[in-house]
py3Dmol code that shows the C-alpha trace and the ligand (Angstrom):
import py3Dmol

protein = """\
ATOM      1  CA  MET A   1      -0.009   0.004  -0.078  1.00  0.00           C
ATOM      2  CA  SER A   2       1.424   3.325  -0.902  1.00  0.00           C
ATOM      3  CA  PRO A   3       1.607   5.995   1.856  1.00  0.00           C
ATOM      4  CA  SER A   4      -0.818   8.328  -0.034  1.00  0.00           C
ATOM      5  CA  TRP A   5      -3.496   5.699  -0.108  1.00  0.00           C
ATOM      6  CA  ILE A   6      -2.929   4.998   3.613  1.00  0.00           C
ATOM      7  CA  ARG A   7      -2.990   8.607   4.433  1.00  0.00           C
ATOM      8  CA  LEU A   8      -6.367   9.030   2.353  1.00  0.00           C
ATOM      9  CA  VAL A   9      -8.024   5.969   3.994  1.00  0.00           C
ATOM     10  CA  SER A  10      -7.022   6.721   7.510  1.00  0.00           C
ATOM     11  CA  SER A  11      -8.162  10.450   7.144  1.00  0.00           C
ATOM     12  CA  LEU A  12     -11.667   9.241   5.837  1.00  0.00           C
ATOM     13  CA  LYS A  13     -11.850   6.636   8.637  1.00  0.00           C
ATOM     14  CA  ARG A  14     -11.733   9.452  11.065  1.00  0.00           C
ATOM     15  CA  LEU A  15     -14.990  11.042   9.789  1.00  0.00           C
ATOM     16  CA  PRO A  16     -17.998  10.378  11.909  1.00  0.00           C
ATOM     17  CA  GLY A  17     -19.694   7.085  11.137  1.00  0.00           C
ATOM     18  CA  VAL A  18     -17.099   5.996   8.580  1.00  0.00           C
ATOM     19  CA  GLY A  19     -15.744   2.366   9.209  1.00  0.00           C
ATOM     20  CA  PRO A  20     -12.615   0.919   7.415  1.00  0.00           C
ATOM     21  CA  ARG A  21     -14.654  -0.569   4.670  1.00  0.00           C
ATOM     22  CA  MET A  22     -16.609   2.640   3.978  1.00  0.00           C
ATOM     23  CA  ALA A  23     -13.151   4.507   4.090  1.00  0.00           C
ATOM     24  CA  GLU A  24     -11.866   2.383   1.265  1.00  0.00           C
ATOM     25  CA  ARG A  25     -14.947   2.841  -0.777  1.00  0.00           C
ATOM     26  CA  LEU A  26     -14.878   6.634  -0.426  1.00  0.00           C
ATOM     27  CA  ALA A  27     -11.159   6.643  -1.128  1.00  0.00           C
ATOM     28  CA  LEU A  28     -11.763   4.701  -4.433  1.00  0.00           C
ATOM     29  CA  PHE A  29     -14.782   7.156  -5.220  1.00  0.00           C
ATOM     30  CA  VAL A  30     -12.588  10.360  -4.794  1.00  0.00           C
ATOM     31  CA  LEU A  31      -9.712   8.926  -6.866  1.00  0.00           C
ATOM     32  CA  ARG A  32     -11.896   7.837  -9.737  1.00  0.00           C
ATOM     33  CA  SER A  33     -14.198  10.705 -10.043  1.00  0.00           C
ATOM     34  CA  SER A  34     -13.461  14.360 -10.762  1.00  0.00           C
ATOM     35  CA  ASP A  35     -15.745  14.945  -7.750  1.00  0.00           C
ATOM     36  CA  GLY A  36     -12.725  14.254  -5.660  1.00  0.00           C
ATOM     37  CA  GLU A  37     -10.931  17.366  -6.631  1.00  0.00           C
ATOM     38  CA  GLU A  38     -14.130  19.370  -6.009  1.00  0.00           C
ATOM     39  CA  LEU A  39     -14.398  17.945  -2.732  1.00  0.00           C
ATOM     40  CA  ALA A  40     -10.970  18.642  -1.715  1.00  0.00           C
ATOM     41  CA  GLN A  41     -11.241  22.359  -2.831  1.00  0.00           C
ATOM     42  CA  ALA A  42     -14.590  22.758  -1.212  1.00  0.00           C
ATOM     43  CA  VAL A  43     -13.141  21.513   2.114  1.00  0.00           C
ATOM     44  CA  LEU A  44     -10.144  23.945   1.790  1.00  0.00           C
ATOM     45  CA  ASP A  45     -12.281  26.765   0.813  1.00  0.00           C
ATOM     46  CA  ALA A  46     -14.886  26.304   3.590  1.00  0.00           C
ATOM     47  CA  ARG A  47     -12.154  25.964   6.230  1.00  0.00           C
ATOM     48  CA  GLN A  48     -10.563  29.071   5.165  1.00  0.00           C
ATOM     49  CA  LYS A  49     -13.757  31.290   4.785  1.00  0.00           C
ATOM     50  CA  LEU A  50     -16.178  29.819   7.503  1.00  0.00           C
ATOM     51  CA  SER A  51     -15.975  30.425  11.193  1.00  0.00           C
ATOM     52  CA  ARG A  52     -18.404  30.388  14.066  1.00  0.00           C
ATOM     53  CA  CYS A  53     -20.703  33.356  14.232  1.00  0.00           C
ATOM     54  CA  GLU A  54     -19.601  35.166  17.383  1.00  0.00           C
ATOM     55  CA  THR A  55     -23.101  35.263  18.793  1.00  0.00           C
ATOM     56  CA  CYS A  56     -24.951  32.007  17.945  1.00  0.00           C
ATOM     57  CA  GLY A  57     -22.149  29.798  16.980  1.00  0.00           C
ATOM     58  CA  VAL A  58     -23.463  28.883  13.357  1.00  0.00           C
ATOM     59  CA  PHE A  59     -20.759  28.612  10.642  1.00  0.00           C
ATOM     60  CA  THR A  60     -20.831  31.787   8.658  1.00  0.00           C
ATOM     61  CA  GLU A  61     -18.557  33.951   6.428  1.00  0.00           C
ATOM     62  CA  GLY A  62     -17.714  37.007   8.539  1.00  0.00           C
ATOM     63  CA  THR A  63     -18.248  37.476  12.167  1.00  0.00           C
ATOM     64  CA  ALA A  64     -21.911  37.718  12.461  1.00  0.00           C
ATOM     65  CA  CYS A  65     -24.611  35.402  10.624  1.00  0.00           C
ATOM     66  CA  ARG A  66     -27.649  36.803   9.016  1.00  0.00           C
ATOM     67  CA  ARG A  67     -30.008  35.537  11.565  1.00  0.00           C
ATOM     68  CA  CYS A  68     -28.247  37.323  14.454  1.00  0.00           C
ATOM     69  CA  GLN A  69     -28.365  40.643  12.339  1.00  0.00           C
ATOM     70  CA  ASP A  70     -32.184  40.068  11.448  1.00  0.00           C
ATOM     71  CA  ASP A  71     -34.081  42.653  13.622  1.00  0.00           C
ATOM     72  CA  SER A  72     -37.427  41.099  13.060  1.00  0.00           C
ATOM     73  CA  ARG A  73     -36.467  37.967  14.967  1.00  0.00           C
ATOM     74  CA  ASP A  74     -37.125  38.304  18.830  1.00  0.00           C
ATOM     75  CA  PRO A  75     -33.852  38.878  20.769  1.00  0.00           C
ATOM     76  CA  GLY A  76     -35.804  37.936  24.024  1.00  0.00           C
ATOM     77  CA  VAL A  77     -36.080  34.331  23.300  1.00  0.00           C
ATOM     78  CA  ILE A  78     -32.889  32.037  22.708  1.00  0.00           C
ATOM     79  CA  CYS A  79     -33.177  28.522  21.705  1.00  0.00           C
ATOM     80  CA  VAL A  80     -30.277  26.565  22.759  1.00  0.00           C
ATOM     81  CA  ILE A  81     -29.384  23.553  20.369  1.00  0.00           C
ATOM     82  CA  GLU A  82     -26.603  21.002  19.995  1.00  0.00           C
ATOM     83  CA  GLU A  83     -25.725  21.678  16.318  1.00  0.00           C
ATOM     84  CA  VAL A  84     -26.780  23.342  13.111  1.00  0.00           C
ATOM     85  CA  GLY A  85     -28.734  20.311  12.084  1.00  0.00           C
ATOM     86  CA  ASP A  86     -31.061  21.099  14.812  1.00  0.00           C
ATOM     87  CA  LEU A  87     -31.393  24.623  13.848  1.00  0.00           C
ATOM     88  CA  ASP A  88     -32.393  23.540  10.247  1.00  0.00           C
ATOM     89  CA  ALA A  89     -35.143  21.283  11.656  1.00  0.00           C
ATOM     90  CA  ILE A  90     -36.549  24.278  13.915  1.00  0.00           C
ATOM     91  CA  GLU A  91     -36.330  26.607  10.826  1.00  0.00           C
ATOM     92  CA  ARG A  92     -38.221  24.267   8.713  1.00  0.00           C
ATOM     93  CA  SER A  93     -41.065  24.094  11.027  1.00  0.00           C
ATOM     94  CA  GLY A  94     -41.593  27.809  10.812  1.00  0.00           C
ATOM     95  CA  SER A  95     -42.783  27.974  14.426  1.00  0.00           C
ATOM     96  CA  PHE A  96     -39.779  29.863  15.893  1.00  0.00           C
ATOM     97  CA  ARG A  97     -38.863  33.509  15.346  1.00  0.00           C
ATOM     98  CA  GLY A  98     -36.423  34.029  18.152  1.00  0.00           C
ATOM     99  CA  ARG A  99     -32.449  33.682  18.385  1.00  0.00           C
ATOM    100  CA  TYR A 100     -30.376  30.547  18.518  1.00  0.00           C
ATOM    101  CA  HIS A 101     -27.406  29.499  20.452  1.00  0.00           C
ATOM    102  CA  ILE A 102     -25.463  26.433  19.371  1.00  0.00           C
ATOM    103  CA  LEU A 103     -23.636  24.526  22.009  1.00  0.00           C
ATOM    104  CA  GLY A 104     -21.334  22.609  19.528  1.00  0.00           C
ATOM    105  CA  GLY A 105     -22.375  19.223  21.251  1.00  0.00           C
ATOM    106  CA  VAL A 106     -23.489  17.945  24.612  1.00  0.00           C
ATOM    107  CA  LEU A 107     -21.824  17.148  27.961  1.00  0.00           C
ATOM    108  CA  SER A 108     -20.255  13.679  27.517  1.00  0.00           C
ATOM    109  CA  PRO A 109     -17.740  12.813  30.334  1.00  0.00           C
ATOM    110  CA  LEU A 110     -16.932   9.448  28.613  1.00  0.00           C
ATOM    111  CA  ASP A 111     -15.851  11.244  25.524  1.00  0.00           C
ATOM    112  CA  GLY A 112     -13.938  13.824  27.397  1.00  0.00           C
ATOM    113  CA  ILE A 113     -16.593  16.711  26.627  1.00  0.00           C
ATOM    114  CA  GLY A 114     -16.928  18.979  29.635  1.00  0.00           C
ATOM    115  CA  PRO A 115     -18.445  22.508  29.798  1.00  0.00           C
ATOM    116  CA  GLY A 116     -15.270  23.895  28.612  1.00  0.00           C
ATOM    117  CA  GLN A 117     -15.530  22.111  25.276  1.00  0.00           C
ATOM    118  CA  LEU A 118     -18.957  23.552  24.540  1.00  0.00           C
ATOM    119  CA  ARG A 119     -20.174  27.198  24.016  1.00  0.00           C
ATOM    120  CA  ILE A 120     -21.729  27.572  27.471  1.00  0.00           C
ATOM    121  CA  ASP A 121     -19.671  30.598  28.679  1.00  0.00           C
ATOM    122  CA  SER A 122     -20.668  32.479  25.621  1.00  0.00           C
ATOM    123  CA  LEU A 123     -24.384  31.690  26.412  1.00  0.00           C
ATOM    124  CA  LEU A 124     -23.842  33.047  29.944  1.00  0.00           C
ATOM    125  CA  LYS A 125     -22.144  36.182  28.509  1.00  0.00           C
ATOM    126  CA  ARG A 126     -25.104  36.665  26.117  1.00  0.00           C
ATOM    127  CA  VAL A 127     -27.671  36.621  28.968  1.00  0.00           C
ATOM    128  CA  LYS A 128     -25.481  38.915  31.160  1.00  0.00           C
ATOM    129  CA  ALA A 129     -24.856  41.390  28.147  1.00  0.00           C
ATOM    130  CA  SER A 130     -28.523  41.331  27.235  1.00  0.00           C
ATOM    131  CA  ALA A 131     -29.522  42.714  30.629  1.00  0.00           C
ATOM    132  CA  SER A 132     -27.270  45.792  30.269  1.00  0.00           C
ATOM    133  CA  ASN A 133     -28.124  46.686  26.659  1.00  0.00           C
ATOM    134  CA  GLY A 134     -31.787  46.771  27.296  1.00  0.00           C
ATOM    135  CA  ARG A 135     -32.652  43.715  24.953  1.00  0.00           C
ATOM    136  CA  SER A 136     -33.134  41.357  27.980  1.00  0.00           C
ATOM    137  CA  VAL A 137     -33.412  37.778  27.303  1.00  0.00           C
ATOM    138  CA  LYS A 138     -36.590  36.516  28.792  1.00  0.00           C
ATOM    139  CA  GLU A 139     -36.729  32.960  28.000  1.00  0.00           C
ATOM    140  CA  ILE A 140     -34.096  30.377  27.083  1.00  0.00           C
ATOM    141  CA  ILE A 141     -35.543  27.268  25.356  1.00  0.00           C
ATOM    142  CA  VAL A 142     -33.180  24.257  25.996  1.00  0.00           C
ATOM    143  CA  ALA A 143     -33.626  22.268  22.907  1.00  0.00           C
ATOM    144  CA  THR A 144     -30.928  19.583  23.277  1.00  0.00           C
ATOM    145  CA  ASN A 145     -31.945  16.114  22.278  1.00  0.00           C
ATOM    146  CA  PRO A 146     -33.836  13.869  24.558  1.00  0.00           C
ATOM    147  CA  THR A 147     -30.761  11.625  25.063  1.00  0.00           C
ATOM    148  CA  VAL A 148     -29.096  10.798  28.462  1.00  0.00           C
ATOM    149  CA  GLU A 149     -26.408  13.364  27.551  1.00  0.00           C
ATOM    150  CA  GLY A 150     -28.850  15.789  26.186  1.00  0.00           C
ATOM    151  CA  GLU A 151     -31.075  15.695  29.450  1.00  0.00           C
ATOM    152  CA  ALA A 152     -27.903  15.956  31.609  1.00  0.00           C
ATOM    153  CA  THR A 153     -26.748  19.097  29.748  1.00  0.00           C
ATOM    154  CA  ALA A 154     -30.327  20.567  30.077  1.00  0.00           C
ATOM    155  CA  SER A 155     -30.129  20.261  33.668  1.00  0.00           C
ATOM    156  CA  TYR A 156     -26.651  21.529  34.023  1.00  0.00           C
ATOM    157  CA  LEU A 157     -27.721  24.677  31.963  1.00  0.00           C
ATOM    158  CA  ALA A 158     -30.825  25.139  34.127  1.00  0.00           C
ATOM    159  CA  ARG A 159     -28.636  25.179  37.307  1.00  0.00           C
ATOM    160  CA  LEU A 160     -26.067  27.666  35.650  1.00  0.00           C
ATOM    161  CA  LEU A 161     -29.105  30.011  34.613  1.00  0.00           C
ATOM    162  CA  ARG A 162     -30.888  29.836  37.830  1.00  0.00           C
ATOM    163  CA  PRO A 163     -29.171  33.197  39.183  1.00  0.00           C
ATOM    164  CA  PHE A 164     -30.621  35.102  35.967  1.00  0.00           C
ATOM    165  CA  GLU A 165     -33.979  36.669  35.729  1.00  0.00           C
ATOM    166  CA  VAL A 166     -34.757  34.230  32.899  1.00  0.00           C
ATOM    167  CA  ARG A 167     -37.337  31.670  32.170  1.00  0.00           C
ATOM    168  CA  VAL A 168     -35.606  28.311  31.396  1.00  0.00           C
ATOM    169  CA  THR A 169     -37.800  25.909  29.491  1.00  0.00           C
ATOM    170  CA  ARG A 170     -37.340  22.468  27.691  1.00  0.00           C
ATOM    171  CA  LEU A 171     -39.093  21.317  24.691  1.00  0.00           C
ATOM    172  CA  GLY A 172     -42.190  19.075  25.324  1.00  0.00           C
ATOM    173  CA  TYR A 173     -40.863  16.321  23.131  1.00  0.00           C
ATOM    174  CA  GLY A 174     -43.546  14.155  21.458  1.00  0.00           C
ATOM    175  CA  MET A 175     -40.901  11.789  20.301  1.00  0.00           C
ATOM    176  CA  PRO A 176     -39.397   8.720  22.070  1.00  0.00           C
ATOM    177  CA  SER A 177     -36.382   9.267  24.297  1.00  0.00           C
ATOM    178  CA  GLY A 178     -33.083   8.913  22.353  1.00  0.00           C
ATOM    179  CA  ALA A 179     -34.706  10.560  19.343  1.00  0.00           C
ATOM    180  CA  SER A 180     -33.104  13.435  17.574  1.00  0.00           C
ATOM    181  CA  LEU A 181     -34.520  16.810  16.737  1.00  0.00           C
ATOM    182  CA  GLU A 182     -32.530  16.860  13.506  1.00  0.00           C
ATOM    183  CA  TYR A 183     -34.699  14.188  11.986  1.00  0.00           C
ATOM    184  CA  ALA A 184     -38.011  15.402  13.478  1.00  0.00           C
ATOM    185  CA  ASP A 185     -40.807  16.330  11.077  1.00  0.00           C
ATOM    186  CA  GLU A 186     -42.037  19.885  11.038  1.00  0.00           C
ATOM    187  CA  LEU A 187     -45.318  18.871  13.082  1.00  0.00           C
ATOM    188  CA  THR A 188     -43.338  17.241  15.804  1.00  0.00           C
ATOM    189  CA  VAL A 189     -41.007  20.200  16.115  1.00  0.00           C
ATOM    190  CA  THR A 190     -43.935  22.666  16.269  1.00  0.00           C
ATOM    191  CA  ARG A 191     -45.670  20.576  18.846  1.00  0.00           C
ATOM    192  CA  ALA A 192     -42.362  20.321  20.910  1.00  0.00           C
ATOM    193  CA  LEU A 193     -42.026  24.040  20.666  1.00  0.00           C
ATOM    194  CA  GLU A 194     -45.627  24.774  21.802  1.00  0.00           C
ATOM    195  CA  GLY A 195     -45.646  22.140  24.609  1.00  0.00           C
ATOM    196  CA  ARG A 196     -42.360  23.341  26.066  1.00  0.00           C
ATOM    197  CA  GLN A 197     -42.366  23.403  29.793  1.00  0.00           C
ATOM    198  CA  GLU A 198     -40.614  25.089  32.699  1.00  0.00           C
ATOM    199  CA  LEU A 199     -37.142  23.394  33.356  1.00  0.00           C
ATOM    200  CA  ALA A 200     -36.457  23.058  37.140  1.00  0.00           C
ATOM    201  CA  ALA A 201     -33.058  23.321  38.150  1.00  0.00           C
ATOM    202  CA  GLU A 202     -32.085  20.417  40.425  1.00  0.00           C
TER     203      GLU A 202
END
"""
ligand_1 = """\
1
ZN
Zn -25.319 34.158 14.526
"""
view = py3Dmol.view(width=600, height=400)
view.addModel(protein, "pdb")
view.setStyle({"model": 0}, {"cartoon": {"style": "trace"}})
view.addModel(ligand_1, "xyz")
view.setStyle({"model": 1}, {"stick": {}})
view.zoomTo()
view.show()
């Protein structure tokens, strides 16, 4: 096996959900097809131009995304989500006109993900800053997924937010535990938003 082949396959193997067999199939695909060059260029281009929006954390070109600059969106309600796929699911439902905050994952001690690896500090800063600039945040909807880690993260956030004068709510999921917001249909997302309930800090 040539070093370039080994390097390509081992890079692909590090992608989420890609095992050794799939990595080899993908390697063959990018070598055989001109799509391989387009993919390589797109990756380099995206890595160079995109960075997280300083406010909500979505990947964007520049320092602020268009949603954070959209004055028609209510700055008083922030929906806290794990990643951008959840944001897309909520936007598709058309039932939310507030702001977002992307955590970049959930607390997962086994995977070495603690509060420092997530965008939790920036959420607290946002809530604190909002009180001083007169656009105070009234409600934080914690929309992490109904998984063990998602629930633990929600409780952790509720505890951190307790000192602030802000209502902390949790989506009233109409879907089974372990499900993902990202793959929920519009109606389920709308019902989950409408059915949100006060999240008590433990
Ligand atoms: Zn933003």
